[in-house]
TORNUTI-47196 format. One record per residue (C-alpha): residue number from 1; residue in one letter; x, y, z. Coordinates in steps of 0.25 Angstrom, whole numbers, plus 5000, padded with zeros to 4 digits. Layout:
+------+------+------+------+------+
: resi : resn :   c1 :   c2 :   c3 :
+------+------+------+------+------+
:  NUM :    a :    X :    Y :    Z :
...
+------+------+------+------+------+
//
This chain:
+------+------+------+------+------+
: resi : resn :   c1 :   c2 :   c3 :
+------+------+------+------+------+
:    1 :    x : 5000 : 5000 : 5000 :
:    2 :    x : 5004 : 5014 : 4998 :
:    3 :    x : 5007 : 5024 : 5009 :
:    4 :    x : 4997 : 5035 : 5013 :
:    5 :    x : 4999 : 5048 : 5010 :
:    6 :    x : 5004 : 5054 : 5022 :
:    7 :    x : 4990 : 5062 : 5023 :
:    8 :    x : 4982 : 5048 : 5024 :
:    9 :    x : 4993 : 5041 : 5032 :
:   10 :    x : 4990 : 5053 : 5044 :
:   11 :    x : 4975 : 5054 : 5041 :
:   12 :    x : 4974 : 5039 : 5042 :
:   13 :    x : 4981 : 5039 : 5057 :
:   14 :    x : 4965 : 5042 : 5059 :
:   15 :    x : 4955 : 5030 : 5059 :
:   16 :    x : 4946 : 5041 : 5053 :
:   17 :    x : 4952 : 5052 : 5043 :
:   18 :    x : 4946 : 5065 : 5043 :
:   19 :    x : 4943 : 5075 : 5031 :
:   20 :    x : 4936 : 5087 : 5029 :
:   21 :    x : 4928 : 5089 : 5017 :
:   22 :    x : 4928 : 5104 : 5015 :
:   23 :    x : 4916 : 5113 : 5012 :
:   24 :    x : 4924 : 5120 : 4998 :
:   25 :    x : 4910 : 5121 : 4992 :
:   26 :    x : 4898 : 5130 : 4996 :
:   27 :    x : 4888 : 5122 : 5004 :
:   28 :    x : 4899 : 5111 : 5006 :
:   29 :    x : 4890 : 5098 : 5006 :
:   30 :    x : 4876 : 5101 : 5010 :
:   31 :    x : 4867 : 5111 : 5001 :
:   32 :    x : 4859 : 5116 : 5013 :
:   33 :    x : 4857 : 5131 : 5018 :
:   34 :    x : 4858 : 5126 : 5033 :
:   35 :    x : 4866 : 5137 : 5038 :
:   36 :    x : 4881 : 5135 : 5040 :
:   37 :    x : 4894 : 5142 : 5039 :
:   38 :    x : 4901 : 5131 : 5029 :
:   39 :    x : 4909 : 5140 : 5018 :
:   40 :    x : 4915 : 5136 : 5004 :
:   41 :    x : 4926 : 5146 : 5006 :
:   42 :    x : 4940 : 5143 : 5007 :
:   43 :    x : 4942 : 5150 : 5021 :
:   44 :    x : 4930 : 5142 : 5026 :
:   45 :    x : 4937 : 5127 : 5022 :
:   46 :    x : 4951 : 5132 : 5027 :
:   47 :    x : 4944 : 5134 : 5040 :
:   48 :    x : 4936 : 5121 : 5039 :
:   49 :    x : 4951 : 5115 : 5034 :
:   50 :    x : 4960 : 5120 : 5045 :
:   51 :    x : 4949 : 5115 : 5055 :
:   52 :    x : 4948 : 5101 : 5051 :
:   53 :    x : 4964 : 5101 : 5051 :
:   54 :    x : 4964 : 5106 : 5065 :
:   55 :    x : 4954 : 5096 : 5068 :
:   56 :    x : 4963 : 5085 : 5063 :
:   57 :    x : 4958 : 5081 : 5049 :
:   58 :    x : 4963 : 5074 : 5038 :
:   59 :    x : 4961 : 5081 : 5024 :
:   60 :    x : 4952 : 5091 : 5020 :
:   61 :    x : 4946 : 5092 : 5005 :
:   62 :    x : 4934 : 5097 : 4998 :
:   63 :    x : 4925 : 5094 : 4986 :
:   64 :    x : 4927 : 5100 : 4973 :
:   65 :    x : 4916 : 5104 : 4963 :
:   66 :    x : 4913 : 5111 : 4950 :
:   67 :    x : 4899 : 5118 : 4950 :
:   68 :    x : 4892 : 5129 : 4944 :
:   69 :    x : 4887 : 5141 : 4947 :
:   70 :    x : 4876 : 5139 : 4960 :
:   71 :    x : 4882 : 5126 : 4963 :
:   72 :    x : 4872 : 5116 : 4968 :
:   73 :    x : 4863 : 5127 : 4969 :
:   74 :    x : 4853 : 5130 : 4978 :
:   75 :    x : 4852 : 5142 : 4989 :
:   76 :    x : 4865 : 5139 : 4994 :
:   77 :    x : 4871 : 5137 : 4979 :
:   78 :    x : 4877 : 5124 : 4986 :
:   79 :    x : 4893 : 5123 : 4983 :
:   80 :    x : 4893 : 5134 : 4972 :
:   81 :    x : 4906 : 5139 : 4977 :
:   82 :    x : 4917 : 5129 : 4982 :
:   83 :    x : 4933 : 5132 : 4984 :
:   84 :    x : 4942 : 5120 : 4974 :
:   85 :    x : 4946 : 5110 : 4983 :
:   86 :    x : 4960 : 5109 : 4975 :
:   87 :    x : 4962 : 5125 : 4978 :
:   88 :    x : 4957 : 5125 : 4992 :
:   89 :    x : 4967 : 5112 : 4998 :
:   90 :    x : 4977 : 5120 : 4992 :
:   91 :    x : 4974 : 5132 : 5000 :
:   92 :    x : 4971 : 5124 : 5011 :
:   93 :    x : 4986 : 5118 : 5012 :
:   94 :    x : 4994 : 5129 : 5019 :
:   95 :    x : 4981 : 5130 : 5030 :
:   96 :    x : 4982 : 5116 : 5035 :
:   97 :    x : 4993 : 5107 : 5038 :
:   98 :    x : 4990 : 5093 : 5039 :
:   99 :    x : 4976 : 5090 : 5034 :
:  100 :    x : 4976 : 5083 : 5019 :
:  101 :    x : 4972 : 5093 : 5009 :
:  102 :    x : 4963 : 5086 : 4999 :
:  103 :    x : 4959 : 5093 : 4986 :
:  104 :    x : 4947 : 5086 : 4978 :
:  105 :    x : 4950 : 5089 : 4962 :
:  106 :    x : 4942 : 5085 : 4948 :
:  107 :    x : 4954 : 5081 : 4942 :
:  108 :    x : 4946 : 5077 : 4929 :
:  109 :    x : 4941 : 5092 : 4928 :
:  110 :    x : 4953 : 5097 : 4919 :
:  111 :    x : 4965 : 5094 : 4928 :
:  112 :    x : 4976 : 5087 : 4922 :
:  113 :    x : 4985 : 5077 : 4934 :
:  114 :    x : 4997 : 5085 : 4932 :
:  115 :    x : 4989 : 5098 : 4937 :
:  116 :    x : 4983 : 5091 : 4950 :
:  117 :    x : 4997 : 5082 : 4951 :
:  118 :    x : 5005 : 5096 : 4951 :
:  119 :    x : 4994 : 5104 : 4959 :
:  120 :    x : 4991 : 5094 : 4969 :
:  121 :    x : 5006 : 5091 : 4972 :
:  122 :    x : 5008 : 5107 : 4973 :
:  123 :    x : 4995 : 5107 : 4983 :
:  124 :    x : 5004 : 5095 : 4991 :
:  125 :    x : 5014 : 5102 : 4993 :
:  126 :    x : 5006 : 5114 : 4998 :
:  127 :    x : 5000 : 5106 : 5009 :
:  128 :    x : 5012 : 5099 : 5012 :
:  129 :    x : 5008 : 5086 : 5007 :
:  130 :    x : 4992 : 5086 : 5012 :
:  131 :    x : 4985 : 5087 : 4998 :
:  132 :    x : 4978 : 5078 : 4993 :
:  133 :    x : 4969 : 5076 : 4979 :
:  134 :    x : 4954 : 5071 : 4979 :
:  135 :    x : 4953 : 5066 : 4966 :
:  136 :    x : 4939 : 5068 : 4959 :
:  137 :    x : 4934 : 5065 : 4945 :
:  138 :    x : 4919 : 5072 : 4944 :
:  139 :    x : 4907 : 5067 : 4939 :
:  140 :    x : 4899 : 5079 : 4937 :
:  141 :    x : 4895 : 5082 : 4924 :
:  142 :    x : 4894 : 5098 : 4926 :
:  143 :    x : 4909 : 5098 : 4931 :
:  144 :    x : 4915 : 5092 : 4920 :
:  145 :    x : 4906 : 5100 : 4910 :
:  146 :    x : 4913 : 5112 : 4918 :
:  147 :    x : 4926 : 5108 : 4914 :
:  148 :    x : 4921 : 5106 : 4899 :
:  149 :    x : 4922 : 5091 : 4900 :
:  150 :    x : 4913 : 5079 : 4898 :
:  151 :    x : 4909 : 5071 : 4910 :
:  152 :    x : 4919 : 5059 : 4911 :
:  153 :    x : 4913 : 5044 : 4916 :
:  154 :    x : 4914 : 5040 : 4930 :
:  155 :    x : 4923 : 5030 : 4927 :
:  156 :    x : 4932 : 5037 : 4918 :
:  157 :    x : 4935 : 5047 : 4927 :
:  158 :    x : 4942 : 5038 : 4937 :
:  159 :    x : 4951 : 5034 : 4926 :
:  160 :    x : 4952 : 5047 : 4923 :
:  161 :    x : 4957 : 5049 : 4937 :
:  162 :    x : 4965 : 5038 : 4938 :
:  163 :    x : 4974 : 5043 : 4927 :
:  164 :    x : 4975 : 5057 : 4932 :
:  165 :    x : 4979 : 5053 : 4948 :
:  166 :    x : 4990 : 5044 : 4941 :
:  167 :    x : 4994 : 5055 : 4934 :
:  168 :    x : 4995 : 5064 : 4945 :
:  169 :    x : 5002 : 5053 : 4955 :
:  170 :    x : 5013 : 5051 : 4945 :
:  171 :    x : 5015 : 5065 : 4944 :
:  172 :    x : 5016 : 5066 : 4958 :
:  173 :    x : 5026 : 5054 : 4961 :
:  174 :    x : 5034 : 5053 : 4948 :
:  175 :    x : 5046 : 5061 : 4948 :
:  176 :    x : 5047 : 5060 : 4933 :
:  177 :    x : 5040 : 5069 : 4922 :
:  178 :    x : 5026 : 5062 : 4919 :
:  179 :    x : 5021 : 5058 : 4906 :
:  180 :    x : 5008 : 5051 : 4905 :
:  181 :    x : 4998 : 5048 : 4895 :
:  182 :    x : 4984 : 5043 : 4899 :
:  183 :    x : 4971 : 5040 : 4895 :
:  184 :    x : 4966 : 5054 : 4901 :
:  185 :    x : 4979 : 5064 : 4905 :
:  186 :    x : 4992 : 5065 : 4899 :
:  187 :    x : 5005 : 5071 : 4903 :
:  188 :    x : 5020 : 5073 : 4899 :
:  189 :    x : 5031 : 5076 : 4907 :
:  190 :    x : 5023 : 5079 : 4919 :
:  191 :    x : 5030 : 5081 : 4933 :
:  192 :    x : 5026 : 5086 : 4946 :
:  193 :    x : 5034 : 5092 : 4957 :
:  194 :    x : 5035 : 5094 : 4967 :
:  195 :    x : 5026 : 5080 : 4972 :
:  196 :    x : 5017 : 5081 : 4982 :
:  197 :    x : 5023 : 5079 : 4996 :
:  198 :    x : 5019 : 5064 : 5000 :
:  199 :    x : 5021 : 5059 : 4985 :
:  200 :    x : 5007 : 5061 : 4980 :
:  201 :    x : 4994 : 5067 : 4988 :
:  202 :    x : 4984 : 5061 : 4994 :
:  203 :    x : 4973 : 5057 : 4983 :
:  204 :    x : 4957 : 5056 : 4986 :
:  205 :    x : 4945 : 5051 : 4978 :
:  206 :    x : 4931 : 5050 : 4982 :
:  207 :    x : 4926 : 5039 : 4974 :
:  208 :    x : 4914 : 5030 : 4975 :
:  209 :    x : 4913 : 5022 : 4962 :
:  210 :    x : 4920 : 5011 : 4956 :
:  211 :    x : 4930 : 5018 : 4948 :
:  212 :    x : 4931 : 5031 : 4959 :
:  213 :    x : 4935 : 5020 : 4969 :
:  214 :    x : 4944 : 5013 : 4960 :
:  215 :    x : 4951 : 5027 : 4956 :
:  216 :    x : 4952 : 5029 : 4971 :
:  217 :    x : 4958 : 5016 : 4975 :
:  218 :    x : 4968 : 5018 : 4966 :
:  219 :    x : 4972 : 5032 : 4969 :
:  220 :    x : 4965 : 5037 : 4981 :
:  221 :    x : 4971 : 5039 : 4996 :
:  222 :    x : 4957 : 5043 : 5001 :
:  223 :    x : 4944 : 5041 : 4996 :
:  224 :    x : 4933 : 5048 : 4998 :
:  225 :    x : 4919 : 5038 : 4999 :
:  226 :    x : 4906 : 5041 : 4999 :
:  227 :    x : 4895 : 5034 : 5006 :
:  228 :    x : 4888 : 5023 : 4996 :
:  229 :    x : 4875 : 5024 : 5007 :
:  230 :    x : 4872 : 5040 : 5006 :
:  231 :    x : 4876 : 5048 : 5019 :
:  232 :    x : 4869 : 5041 : 5031 :
:  233 :    x : 4881 : 5036 : 5040 :
:  234 :    x : 4876 : 5021 : 5043 :
:  235 :    x : 4871 : 5019 : 5031 :
:  236 :    x : 4886 : 5024 : 5024 :
:  237 :    x : 4894 : 5017 : 5033 :
:  238 :    x : 4888 : 5004 : 5031 :
:  239 :    x : 4889 : 5006 : 5015 :
:  240 :    x : 4905 : 5011 : 5018 :
:  241 :    x : 4910 : 5000 : 5024 :
:  242 :    x : 4910 : 4991 : 5008 :
:  243 :    x : 4912 : 5005 : 5003 :
:  244 :    x : 4926 : 5007 : 5009 :
:  245 :    x : 4930 : 4993 : 5009 :
:  246 :    x : 4929 : 4994 : 4995 :
:  247 :    x : 4935 : 5006 : 4992 :
:  248 :    x : 4949 : 5001 : 5001 :
:  249 :    x : 4950 : 4987 : 4993 :
:  250 :    x : 4951 : 4995 : 4981 :
:  251 :    x : 4963 : 5002 : 4985 :
:  252 :    x : 4969 : 4990 : 4990 :
:  253 :    x : 4968 : 4986 : 4977 :
:  254 :    x : 4977 : 4995 : 4973 :
:  255 :    x : 4985 : 4993 : 4984 :
:  256 :    x : 4982 : 5006 : 4992 :
:  257 :    x : 4974 : 5011 : 5003 :
:  258 :    x : 4963 : 5021 : 5004 :
:  259 :    x : 4956 : 5028 : 5014 :
:  260 :    x : 4941 : 5033 : 5014 :
:  261 :    x : 4934 : 5045 : 5017 :
:  262 :    x : 4920 : 5049 : 5017 :
:  263 :    x : 4912 : 5061 : 5019 :
:  264 :    x : 4902 : 5063 : 5031 :
:  265 :    x : 4895 : 5075 : 5033 :
:  266 :    x : 4895 : 5077 : 5046 :
:  267 :    x : 4884 : 5084 : 5054 :
:  268 :    x : 4888 : 5083 : 5071 :
:  269 :    x : 4883 : 5091 : 5082 :
:  270 :    x : 4883 : 5089 : 5098 :
:  271 :    x : 4872 : 5082 : 5096 :
:  272 :    x : 4864 : 5072 : 5085 :
:  273 :    x : 4853 : 5080 : 5086 :
:  274 :    x : 4861 : 5092 : 5083 :
:  275 :    x : 4866 : 5085 : 5071 :
:  276 :    x : 4856 : 5080 : 5066 :
:  277 :    x : 4848 : 5094 : 5068 :
:  278 :    x : 4861 : 5099 : 5059 :
:  279 :    x : 4859 : 5088 : 5047 :
:  280 :    x : 4842 : 5092 : 5046 :
:  281 :    x : 4847 : 5107 : 5046 :
:  282 :    x : 4856 : 5104 : 5034 :
:  283 :    x : 4844 : 5097 : 5026 :
:  284 :    x : 4834 : 5105 : 5030 :
:  285 :    x : 4841 : 5116 : 5024 :
:  286 :    x : 4846 : 5110 : 5013 :
:  287 :    x : 4846 : 5118 : 4999 :
:  288 :    x : 4836 : 5110 : 4990 :
:  289 :    x : 4841 : 5115 : 4976 :
:  290 :    x : 4856 : 5113 : 4981 :
:  291 :    x : 4853 : 5099 : 4987 :
:  292 :    x : 4846 : 5095 : 4973 :
:  293 :    x : 4857 : 5099 : 4965 :
:  294 :    x : 4868 : 5093 : 4973 :
:  295 :    x : 4862 : 5080 : 4974 :
:  296 :    x : 4857 : 5080 : 4959 :
:  297 :    x : 4871 : 5082 : 4955 :
:  298 :    x : 4880 : 5071 : 4962 :
:  299 :    x : 4869 : 5061 : 4959 :
:  300 :    x : 4867 : 5064 : 4945 :
:  301 :    x : 4883 : 5061 : 4943 :
:  302 :    x : 4891 : 5049 : 4941 :
:  303 :    x : 4898 : 5048 : 4954 :
:  304 :    x : 4895 : 5035 : 4963 :
:  305 :    x : 4896 : 5044 : 4977 :
:  306 :    x : 4884 : 5048 : 4984 :
:  307 :    x : 4874 : 5040 : 4977 :
:  308 :    x : 4868 : 5035 : 4990 :
:  309 :    x : 4865 : 5049 : 4997 :
:  310 :    x : 4851 : 5057 : 4998 :
:  311 :    x : 4848 : 5070 : 4996 :
:  312 :    x : 4847 : 5075 : 5009 :
:  313 :    x : 4862 : 5068 : 5013 :
:  314 :    x : 4866 : 5076 : 5000 :
:  315 :    x : 4860 : 5089 : 5007 :
:  316 :    x : 4869 : 5086 : 5019 :
:  317 :    x : 4879 : 5081 : 5012 :
:  318 :    x : 4893 : 5074 : 5014 :
:  319 :    x : 4893 : 5059 : 5012 :
:  320 :    x : 4889 : 5054 : 5025 :
:  321 :    x : 4881 : 5061 : 5036 :
:  322 :    x : 4887 : 5061 : 5051 :
:  323 :    x : 4877 : 5068 : 5059 :
:  324 :    x : 4876 : 5067 : 5073 :
:  325 :    x : 4885 : 5069 : 5087 :
:  326 :    x : 4899 : 5070 : 5087 :
:  327 :    x : 4900 : 5055 : 5092 :
:  328 :    x : 4890 : 5052 : 5082 :
:  329 :    x : 4897 : 5056 : 5072 :
:  330 :    x : 4909 : 5050 : 5077 :
:  331 :    x : 4904 : 5037 : 5077 :
:  332 :    x : 4900 : 5038 : 5061 :
:  333 :    x : 4913 : 5042 : 5058 :
:  334 :    x : 4917 : 5029 : 5064 :
:  335 :    x : 4908 : 5022 : 5057 :
:  336 :    x : 4911 : 5027 : 5044 :
:  337 :    x : 4926 : 5023 : 5047 :
:  338 :    x : 4922 : 5007 : 5050 :
:  339 :    x : 4915 : 5008 : 5037 :
:  340 :    x : 4930 : 5010 : 5030 :
:  341 :    x : 4930 : 5024 : 5031 :
:  342 :    x : 4944 : 5031 : 5033 :
:  343 :    x : 4939 : 5045 : 5037 :
:  344 :    x : 4928 : 5054 : 5034 :
:  345 :    x : 4929 : 5068 : 5026 :
:  346 :    x : 4917 : 5078 : 5033 :
:  347 :    x : 4910 : 5087 : 5029 :
:  348 :    x : 4900 : 5096 : 5037 :
:  349 :    x : 4888 : 5107 : 5036 :
:  350 :    x : 4893 : 5120 : 5042 :
:  351 :    x : 4908 : 5116 : 5040 :
:  352 :    x : 4916 : 5123 : 5051 :
:  353 :    x : 4907 : 5123 : 5063 :
:  354 :    x : 4905 : 5108 : 5061 :
:  355 :    x : 4920 : 5105 : 5058 :
:  356 :    x : 4924 : 5111 : 5071 :
:  357 :    x : 4913 : 5103 : 5080 :
:  358 :    x : 4917 : 5090 : 5071 :
:  359 :    x : 4933 : 5092 : 5076 :
:  360 :    x : 4927 : 5097 : 5091 :
:  361 :    x : 4917 : 5086 : 5092 :
:  362 :    x : 4920 : 5074 : 5083 :
:  363 :    x : 4934 : 5074 : 5080 :
:  364 :    x : 4938 : 5071 : 5095 :
:  365 :    x : 4927 : 5060 : 5094 :
:  366 :    x : 4935 : 5053 : 5081 :
:  367 :    x : 4948 : 5054 : 5090 :
:  368 :    x : 4941 : 5048 : 5101 :
:  369 :    x : 4935 : 5037 : 5093 :
:  370 :    x : 4948 : 5033 : 5086 :
:  371 :    x : 4944 : 5039 : 5072 :
:  372 :    x : 4954 : 5051 : 5073 :
:  373 :    x : 4969 : 5052 : 5078 :
:  374 :    x : 4972 : 5065 : 5077 :
+------+------+------+------+------+
//
């Protein structure tokens, strides 16, 4: 088995890795009009990232999107504004010291592997070897059209991603000029220096389909997984046992070890009653136009993820909903671990106060439960 990246090795000292899904986009995950202070601005996200680092989080990252005017619409103009995750994580590098910074990039939207190999190595040095790349192929026809492209068939996208990643890895590792003629990309006498700090950056992928998981098992260090059974945590934990087992077996056939992380939306209060009231408030204040457009967009694509989530679960946002007191939330995190997940990357509704409460009330209980070592 290959040696893990130092950032992965450090994070793996914890029984459950801990990541923060940054709110880079307007409205974050919830097309709701319920009051909150969550903001897409860099200043707000920088506060979230530095707070998470102080709490001992292992990584931060955000999604990438390409939307037209008004975003998903509605009164909230859901996700109209978004700051780019690649630029944002680069800007976070000098503001942080330890946390892994993961950039999400749609690699098929006009990138050449040489661009990303060069830029990624640069960010890796700026961060002191704390940069990771979340490889996304994209699936929305509207996004492809924005770049003057035709949509690409599902499995073909992952064939392209494999060639793209192979070229990047060679540029990061080889000490001679690279000439490569592939099916999708070619380069002549290409060279990248300086090399990444630790040989190559952390590679991440979010996959659910057969082709996506085959790619992830071959290349990724971390796989962001989704629940095959919707956002109810009991149903999710039951379904995730076989899902995680399958993924890790795919990687072992490649002589590799991968770690899986899932995305819970955490609504935690001092009592279960208060948490459930907060949950209801999000639903009762949904923006119906934004919610309908949000759900419709994902349902119309060919992605295999999120298919079992109900409309109300989409309104809350996140992949699994952990709602309750601090002790109840930690109990669910333990169950996710027993279902084979190696970590969680959490999101919230009202980010800064919810994150602050999570650090004060939940993280210490995670340590007591043996889920966190530091």
